[in-house]
Phi, psi and omega in degrees: 000154174286167180303315184291328177293321176296315182297323182288345176262005182294145175263083182283148176254145177307131190295327181298311180292323182295315180293323177295314182294319187273327187230005175068023181270123182285156183301330183297342181266002185241141172251100184286141172246083189081203185272337194237008177224144177205152173259144181260132185291147177292330179297319177293318179302316181297332180288349182270000192306325185274358180284152178286146180281147171278191181267138183254124182240127181259133174253124178226191187207171170288176180299129186299151177222164175297347180285338180089143179242318175090044182293311179294319177302317179293320178302315180291314180299318179295318179298316177298320181294317178298320176295322177299327182272010175087011178262114180297114191227138173240139175262135178245118185234167172270157174280139178290149175265145178292338180303296178291335179301319179261003181258266183262315195284311181083007180149154183209057180236029185090191182201163180059231180260019174234079183228160168257144184226157007286118189300315182295316180298314182299319183282339183258249187272343179051238180255014175084010182300315183294324178295318179297318179297316179297318180292318178299317177299311184287337172299316178297320177301315181295320180295325178297307182294326178295319180298315180296318182298327184261034170112343175056056180298334180277355180061041177291130175279111183299340180277349184238028174285127184263349190265112177272186172256169182222157171209145183270064179202145174285111184214087186299334182295343183262003183301319179226122183223170172246129177248159178085012179287155176104010177109172187296336180295341182259014175100198185266129180288122179201164175282144178211190178186174179240141164251168173279150185307322184291349174263358181293142174295333177297321176299313180298319180297313179302321183286338182255347182291145182252354179195172176295321179294321177294319177302311183295320179295319179294319178299321179294334181281349182304129174271114183269343181169200184225156178284176185294344175285355175073001182235335183276117181287152173247128184258158175301328179293334176295334178265004184054042185268338192295325182294313180290326176295315179295326178297322178294337182260015184308315180266331182298334181286345180277134180295149179261130178254129174224196181219161174272175176300336180263016174064035171258146185288138172230144175252123180240115189203124181080161182194051176290137174297152179267343178276336180235357179216200190265359160068023182230151173291177188291149173299320180301315180297313182297313182292325177296314180300320180296331177281334184268328192242163174283325181227140175234124179252121181232160178235152174237143194295150176055210187281172183291346176282343182247280184302313182294321178298318181287327174302316181284305191278342177250297188293309182291321180298317184286330192247348183080009176297142182231102178290157180256331183196166180232140169254122179258113186269135176216159172232154175302317181299316181294321178295323176295323178296316177294339177272006173103006181278138178291154185303321184283358179245012187288341181275359179266140179300134180204092184289325180297318181293323178297315179299319180289315182289342181300337180303327179293312178299317183300317181292318178299317179298316178299315180300317182295313185280324185268314186269327176267347176064036184238142174291148189221135171250132177271124178257115173272101181289111192285134171247151183296339181276351181294134178265158179299325179295318179294318180297316179298319179299314181298317179296323178293320178296319177296325179298329178294341177264002188058036183253140172285131176237112183253125174280122185239133184242040182291332178301317183271331189239002182067212183301327179302320182286351181248012183295325178295320177296317179299318178300317180297320179292316178303316181296330178283305191286336181279357183234024175209153175282139178298150178155159182210171176251151176265154183286331181216157177280139183293345180275353175295158174292161180300320179297317181293328176295315178299316180297321180297316178298312185294318184277318182287315187264321185271347184076018182289152176268339182198162170232145180225160177199161177291163177302323181296315180294315179298320180294322179295316178298319179297319178296322182287339184304325184297314185259336187233013184298337180278353181292145170286170181256136173248102184282126172259105188214152176306138179277348190277349185207157171291340179265186175269001177257111184297345181272353178273102183271183178070231182225073180299148181225155176076006182281167178260138174252112180269126176267106187280327184203158174226145181227140178269119173252077188292325178291319177287326179095030175213168177254128177269124176249116183266117186256135177063221184264019183300133179253141176268004168228103181291168173246164177282151176285175181301320176240091183289153179301334180304333183289340181255349181279135185210170176219140181262182185295341178270002180085011181274125182269143176228162175091354174276115183263000000 
């Protein structure tokens, strides 16, 4: 069966009763969205402050390929397995974006028998968080143009407005637009553009905010542009925007509770992409789970060079979170792809390609253990086409790194298929104090931080940028030099060229643009041709998604 067919046959339990039975949370602390989704009140979350934290486990992956790796699937399978072994465990995931849902991916709620449900709701509108984020973002956009139209008392330079508009859809036609056309009644004529919602600074702020007051303060810090002197920043608070923006996010800030196919609780909240944003679920969700459970399994987007790096250098650095271990997900098919095999030949045995593609896994493993300072278990996410010879080869290659490589069959068997992986994780986290290392010191200059990421993690030989970009970073050092870096880079390669597979070395990383995310508290460095508004593929997933007269959805994978 397809993922959605499996999900539609799930025996879900009403979320109010499930949360009460498993964690003793009374209904008065929950805002139900139907029978199987609910938001948890901030007041209840605040009441947990004195509880001891559980253990935090990060799931990441090798560089993504069209063959699939299964990071979310592994997160769910591992969480279910830990619960089977008597370890009270909560999974913390990001909310899927409609952009990839109708673009390439077609869904992002796990797969096979390791899924979160209700799958259709989670993949589509869910509890409306993304819509609220998009409206809050675009309210600020409207206030900017309205202010200029009514006399521009703040002396905003229309040519130096940094704040774009957003929509939660892949729509390349909106990357660059003209607003204010049609005469003076329609405002000031200027260039503008759209990003996707998951690249919005409002999304990043929601994911990093620790309270409503922190949320509002961060929203007020957003730099929307500069005055006509070209140096004086204009903040969202200058437009008195933060209060109304925070009001729109009143419910979006509350974590969402759902369940797995095995009726274990999962928190799904926030959803910044890891290739163009910081790639982690909300701090509120993670910290809440740590207060409720013995173990918390979370994932960070794309490969360990992106999501995991930002999890460590942005999320953990800002919040004091201390992970205990990392699961690095790989598949035989993906390694063959990194070894040069075409997508349509990945189901054929090819030992030479595995040996060649292993370089990608090896570098990610090295980065995790050496630069992040974390113990790591390699999870071989099993596919039915994998041969015993290929599996043995991968395990032998991992042994040369002194790395544990666990074959996990959670896609086909749910938590039962991931019990060996769960055992390995338990043995790791129960015998070490939580903690990690950062890739760079926060006192380095912004340029040196970018260089550290590129050379240490990507294997780059150099980084370059235009004189304008270098000058901007130098200017920011005085006030924002302590900020971490959020690299916007293709997820498909360690380089900025998505076609360079394996583990390229000595390449150049060009920093094309830099953006100040003052409310979020980081600098975005855009590398190569990375776009903050993706486009749809030639054959988008939207073409196969359908609904019948009974309201049953099909085509979500």
